[in-house]
C-alpha positions as CSV (number, residue, x, y, z in Angstrom):
1,X,1.5,-38.3,-31.0
2,X,-0.6,-41.2,-30.0
3,X,-4.3,-41.3,-29.1
4,X,-3.5,-41.5,-25.4
5,X,-1.3,-38.5,-25.5
6,X,-3.9,-36.5,-27.3
7,X,-6.6,-37.5,-24.7
8,X,-4.1,-36.3,-22.0
9,X,-3.8,-33.0,-23.6
10,X,-7.5,-32.7,-24.2
11,X,-8.1,-33.3,-20.4
12,X,-5.5,-30.7,-19.4
13,X,-6.6,-28.0,-21.7
14,X,-10.2,-28.5,-20.7
15,X,-9.2,-28.2,-17.0
16,X,-7.1,-25.1,-17.7
17,X,-10.1,-23.5,-19.5
18,X,-12.3,-24.2,-16.6
19,X,-10.1,-21.8,-14.5
20,X,-9.4,-24.4,-11.7
21,X,-7.1,-23.3,-8.9
22,X,-3.4,-23.9,-9.4
23,X,-3.2,-26.6,-6.7
24,X,-5.9,-28.5,-8.3
25,X,-4.3,-28.1,-11.8
26,X,-1.0,-29.5,-10.4
27,X,-2.8,-32.6,-9.0
28,X,-4.4,-33.2,-12.4
29,X,-1.0,-32.7,-14.0
30,X,0.6,-35.3,-11.9
31,X,-2.2,-37.9,-12.6
32,X,-1.7,-37.3,-16.4
33,X,2.0,-37.7,-15.9
34,X,1.4,-41.0,-14.1
35,X,-0.7,-42.3,-17.0
36,X,1.9,-41.2,-19.5
37,X,5.2,-42.0,-17.8
38,X,4.6,-44.4,-15.0
39,X,7.1,-42.6,-12.8
40,X,8.4,-43.7,-9.3
41,X,8.7,-40.2,-8.1
42,X,7.6,-36.7,-9.4
43,X,8.1,-33.3,-7.8
44,X,7.3,-29.8,-8.9
45,X,10.2,-27.7,-7.5
46,X,9.6,-23.9,-7.4
47,X,11.9,-21.0,-6.7
48,X,11.3,-18.7,-3.7
49,X,12.0,-15.3,-5.1
50,X,12.9,-13.8,-1.7
51,X,15.4,-16.4,-0.5
52,X,16.4,-17.7,-4.0
53,X,16.0,-21.2,-2.7
54,X,14.3,-24.2,-4.3
55,X,11.4,-26.0,-2.5
56,X,9.0,-28.6,-3.3
57,X,5.5,-27.4,-4.1
58,X,3.9,-30.8,-4.6
59,X,5.2,-34.3,-5.1
60,X,4.4,-38.0,-5.5
61,X,6.6,-40.9,-4.3
62,X,8.4,-38.6,-1.8
63,X,7.8,-38.4,1.9
64,X,6.2,-35.5,3.6
65,X,9.1,-35.1,5.9
66,X,11.5,-34.7,2.9
67,X,9.2,-32.3,1.2
68,X,9.1,-30.1,4.2
69,X,12.9,-30.2,4.8
70,X,13.9,-29.7,1.0
71,X,15.6,-26.3,0.6
72,X,18.4,-25.9,-1.8
73,X,20.2,-23.0,-3.3
74,X,20.2,-22.6,-7.1
75,X,23.9,-22.5,-7.4
76,X,25.5,-22.5,-10.9
77,X,24.9,-26.1,-11.9
78,X,22.2,-27.9,-13.7
79,X,19.3,-26.4,-11.6
80,X,20.5,-23.0,-12.6
81,X,20.4,-23.8,-16.2
82,X,16.8,-25.2,-15.6
83,X,15.8,-22.0,-14.0
84,X,17.7,-19.2,-15.8
85,X,18.4,-20.8,-19.2
86,X,15.2,-22.9,-19.3
87,X,17.1,-26.0,-20.4
88,X,15.5,-29.3,-19.8
89,X,17.5,-32.3,-18.6
90,X,17.3,-35.8,-19.7
91,X,19.3,-38.7,-18.0
92,X,18.4,-41.9,-19.8
93,X,21.1,-43.8,-17.9
94,X,21.9,-42.0,-14.7
95,X,25.5,-41.8,-13.6
96,X,25.3,-41.6,-9.7
97,X,28.9,-40.2,-9.6
98,X,28.0,-37.2,-11.7
99,X,27.6,-33.7,-10.2
100,X,24.2,-33.4,-12.0
101,X,22.9,-36.6,-10.3
102,X,23.9,-35.5,-6.9
103,X,22.3,-32.0,-7.4
104,X,19.0,-33.3,-8.7
105,X,18.6,-36.5,-6.5
106,X,15.6,-36.1,-4.3
107,X,15.0,-38.8,-1.7
108,X,16.0,-42.0,-3.4
109,X,18.2,-43.1,-6.2
110,X,17.0,-43.2,-9.7
111,X,18.0,-44.9,-13.0
112,X,16.3,-42.4,-15.3
113,X,15.3,-38.8,-15.0
114,X,13.6,-35.9,-16.7
115,X,13.5,-32.3,-15.6
116,X,11.6,-29.7,-17.6
117,X,11.4,-26.0,-16.8
118,X,8.2,-24.2,-15.7
119,X,8.2,-20.8,-17.3
120,X,5.7,-18.0,-16.3
121,X,5.8,-14.5,-17.8
122,X,9.0,-15.1,-19.8
123,X,11.0,-16.4,-16.8
124,X,11.7,-19.7,-15.1
125,X,9.9,-20.2,-11.8
126,X,10.7,-23.9,-11.3
127,X,10.8,-27.3,-12.8
128,X,9.0,-30.6,-12.8
129,X,11.2,-33.6,-12.1
130,X,10.1,-37.1,-13.0
131,X,12.1,-40.2,-12.0
132,X,12.2,-43.9,-12.4
133,X,14.2,-46.2,-10.3
134,X,14.0,-49.2,-12.7
135,X,12.5,-50.1,-16.1
136,X,12.8,-48.5,-19.5
137,X,14.8,-45.2,-19.7
138,X,13.0,-42.0,-20.7
139,X,13.5,-40.9,-24.2
140,X,13.6,-37.6,-26.1
141,X,10.0,-38.1,-27.0
142,X,9.1,-38.4,-23.3
143,X,11.0,-35.3,-22.5
144,X,9.2,-33.3,-25.2
145,X,5.9,-34.4,-23.9
146,X,6.8,-33.7,-20.3
147,X,7.8,-30.2,-21.4
148,X,4.4,-29.8,-23.0
149,X,2.8,-30.8,-19.7
150,X,4.9,-28.3,-17.8
151,X,4.0,-25.5,-20.2
152,X,0.3,-26.3,-19.6
153,X,1.0,-26.2,-15.9
154,X,2.6,-22.8,-16.4
155,X,-0.5,-21.7,-18.4
156,X,-2.8,-22.9,-15.4
157,X,-0.7,-20.8,-13.0
158,X,-1.2,-17.7,-15.2
159,X,-5.0,-18.3,-15.5
160,X,-5.2,-18.8,-11.8
161,X,-3.5,-15.6,-11.1
162,X,-5.9,-13.8,-13.4
163,X,-8.8,-15.4,-11.6
164,X,-7.4,-14.4,-8.2
165,X,-6.9,-10.7,-9.5
166,X,-10.4,-10.7,-11.0
167,X,-11.8,-11.8,-7.6
168,X,-9.9,-9.3,-5.7
169,X,-11.1,-6.5,-8.0
170,X,-14.6,-7.5,-7.5
171,X,-14.6,-6.4,-4.0
172,X,-11.8,-3.8,-3.8
173,X,-12.4,-0.2,-4.7
174,X,-9.7,0.6,-7.3
175,X,-9.2,4.3,-6.1
176,X,-8.7,3.7,-2.3
177,X,-7.8,-0.1,-2.3
178,X,-10.4,-0.2,0.5
179,X,-13.3,-2.7,0.4
180,X,-16.3,-1.9,-1.8
181,X,-19.3,-0.9,0.4
182,X,-21.2,-4.3,0.1
183,X,-18.0,-6.2,0.8
184,X,-17.4,-4.1,3.8
185,X,-20.9,-4.8,5.2
186,X,-20.3,-8.6,4.7
187,X,-17.1,-8.4,6.5
188,X,-18.6,-6.2,9.2
189,X,-21.4,-8.5,10.0
190,X,-18.9,-11.5,10.2
191,X,-16.6,-9.5,12.6
192,X,-19.4,-8.2,14.8
193,X,-20.6,-11.8,15.3
194,X,-17.1,-12.7,16.3
195,X,-16.9,-9.8,18.7
196,X,-20.1,-10.9,20.3
197,X,-18.7,-14.4,20.9
198,X,-15.6,-12.9,22.4
199,X,-17.6,-10.4,24.4
200,X,-15.6,-7.4,23.1
201,X,-16.7,-3.9,22.0
202,X,-16.4,-2.7,18.4
203,X,-16.7,0.7,16.9
204,X,-17.8,1.9,13.5
205,X,-16.9,5.1,12.0
206,X,-18.0,7.1,8.9
207,X,-15.4,9.7,7.6
208,X,-16.4,12.4,5.3
209,X,-13.5,14.1,3.5
210,X,-14.2,17.9,3.7
211,X,-13.4,20.1,0.8
212,X,-13.1,17.1,-1.5
213,X,-15.5,18.6,-4.1
214,X,-13.9,22.1,-4.4
215,X,-10.4,20.5,-4.1
216,X,-11.2,18.3,-7.2
217,X,-12.8,21.2,-9.1
218,X,-9.6,23.4,-8.6
219,X,-6.9,20.7,-8.9
220,X,-8.6,18.1,-11.1
221,X,-10.4,14.8,-10.3
222,X,-7.2,12.9,-10.5
223,X,-5.7,15.0,-7.8
224,X,-8.8,14.5,-5.7
225,X,-8.8,10.8,-6.1
226,X,-5.0,10.8,-5.0
227,X,-5.9,12.6,-1.8
228,X,-8.8,10.2,-1.1
229,X,-6.4,7.2,-1.6
230,X,-3.9,8.9,0.8
231,X,-6.6,9.4,3.4
232,X,-7.6,5.7,3.1
233,X,-4.0,4.8,3.6
234,X,-3.9,7.0,6.7
235,X,-7.0,5.3,8.1
236,X,-5.7,1.8,7.4
237,X,-2.4,2.8,9.0
238,X,-4.1,3.4,12.3
239,X,-6.2,0.3,12.4
240,X,-5.3,-3.3,13.3
241,X,-4.8,-6.0,10.6
242,X,-8.2,-7.5,11.2
243,X,-10.1,-4.1,11.2
244,X,-12.0,-3.2,8.2
245,X,-12.0,-0.1,5.8
246,X,-14.5,0.5,3.0
247,X,-15.4,3.1,0.5
248,X,-18.8,4.7,1.1
249,X,-19.9,7.3,-1.6
250,X,-17.8,9.7,-3.6
251,X,-15.7,11.1,-0.7
252,X,-16.6,9.0,2.3
253,X,-14.9,6.1,4.0
254,X,-16.5,3.6,6.5
255,X,-14.5,1.6,9.0
256,X,-14.9,-1.0,11.6
257,X,-12.7,-1.4,14.6
258,X,-12.8,-4.5,16.8
259,X,-11.6,-5.2,20.3
260,X,-11.8,-1.7,21.6
261,X,-12.0,-0.6,25.3
262,X,-14.8,1.9,26.0
263,X,-16.2,4.9,24.2
264,X,-13.3,7.1,25.1
265,X,-10.8,4.6,23.8
266,X,-12.7,4.6,20.4
267,X,-12.9,8.3,20.5
268,X,-9.1,8.7,21.0
269,X,-8.5,6.4,18.1
270,X,-10.9,8.3,15.8
271,X,-9.3,11.6,17.0
272,X,-5.9,10.3,16.0
273,X,-7.3,9.5,12.6
274,X,-8.8,13.0,12.2
275,X,-5.4,14.6,13.4
276,X,-3.5,12.6,11.0
277,X,-5.8,13.6,8.0
278,X,-5.5,17.2,9.2
279,X,-1.7,17.1,9.3
280,X,-1.7,15.5,5.7
281,X,-4.2,18.1,4.6
282,X,-1.8,20.9,5.5
283,X,0.7,19.5,3.1
284,X,-1.9,19.7,0.2
285,X,-2.7,22.8,-1.9
286,X,-5.8,24.7,-0.6
287,X,-8.6,24.1,0.0
288,X,-7.0,21.8,2.6
289,X,-8.7,18.3,2.9
290,X,-10.0,17.7,6.4
291,X,-11.9,14.8,8.1
292,X,-15.3,14.9,9.8
293,X,-16.0,11.6,11.6
294,X,-19.3,10.1,12.9
295,X,-18.8,7.3,15.3
296,X,-20.9,4.6,16.9
297,X,-19.9,2.1,19.7
298,X,-21.2,-1.5,19.5
299,X,-21.5,-3.4,22.7
300,X,-20.9,-7.2,22.5
301,X,-24.5,-7.9,23.6
302,X,-26.0,-5.8,20.7
303,X,-27.6,-7.4,17.8
304,X,-26.7,-5.4,14.6
305,X,-28.8,-6.8,11.7
306,X,-30.2,-3.6,10.2
307,X,-27.1,-2.1,8.7
308,X,-29.1,0.6,6.9
309,X,-30.3,2.0,10.2
310,X,-26.7,1.8,11.6
311,X,-25.4,3.9,8.7
312,X,-28.2,6.4,9.1
313,X,-27.2,6.9,12.7
314,X,-23.5,7.3,11.6
315,X,-24.6,9.9,8.9
316,X,-26.5,11.7,11.7
317,X,-23.4,11.8,13.9
318,X,-21.3,13.0,11.0
319,X,-23.8,15.9,10.2
320,X,-23.7,16.9,13.8
321,X,-19.9,17.1,13.7
322,X,-20.1,19.1,10.5
323,X,-22.8,21.5,11.9
324,X,-20.3,22.2,14.8
325,X,-17.7,23.3,12.4
326,X,-16.5,20.1,10.8
327,X,-12.9,18.6,11.3
328,X,-14.0,16.9,14.4
329,X,-15.4,13.7,15.8
330,X,-18.8,13.1,17.1
331,X,-20.2,9.9,18.7
332,X,-23.9,9.0,18.6
333,X,-25.4,7.1,21.4
334,X,-25.5,3.3,21.1
């Protein structure tokens, strides 16, 4: 291996260890391939697992129109061997009449080609295709180095997925899959500002899961957590995609609803959540889990900057509902 190839590998491994996003890693990979191979066209072709069609993730020397329109089935030819058998392809002197040439050809004719599989988690997810239209033919040494670069690209994808999962876990509660409280407040502040610009009302609710403690003591903490996760799913199922749900305390959920009508509209929605939790609770062993909910309507002209005070008012509303017997909704005045 020459000095230039070693430098290429050093640059790529430093990039991967820095946990750069996958797209950025692909751009760096392409630039290293340009230095090493001097290609006329390069494409990273990936498999869509749902449609089982091949599409171009990123490319050089290929028009945007071609990239957007490129959709091909895997079939049973050379691309199938690339994906399923992870067999690289080298065409040192391309035969334009061959089935493999017709299957692999991108936008323009080529005289020499390399295709190397990209393998993630023990399975092929795509391949990197490198072409020359003239000049020296690619060699077995070129193919091995291209495969090494593709392997580094696959490693960058794995690292990127781990980074994404780590970021997700940093703001998602693992029990309920709802937002952690501080992440919820950041999202709530953002959405309330948007609601103000759109002149629409919002509503915030604090749900206390009644009987959570005795239920967990009788049936075990794992069973209690499963009930809490189910209730969080019930709340999410009655909200819109852009509404927010967070975990607040051991057995409490906090949620923000945007673009609501008036207080009665918000109350009806909160009641539907309470009724759904009650119906679910009846299917559980006793003591049946129930929901007591405190609510607060936010007018579009209101400035909400003190979230601690807002939560205190929600707690007050929830305590009023509990003092009235629980398993009900109570709205505090705005």
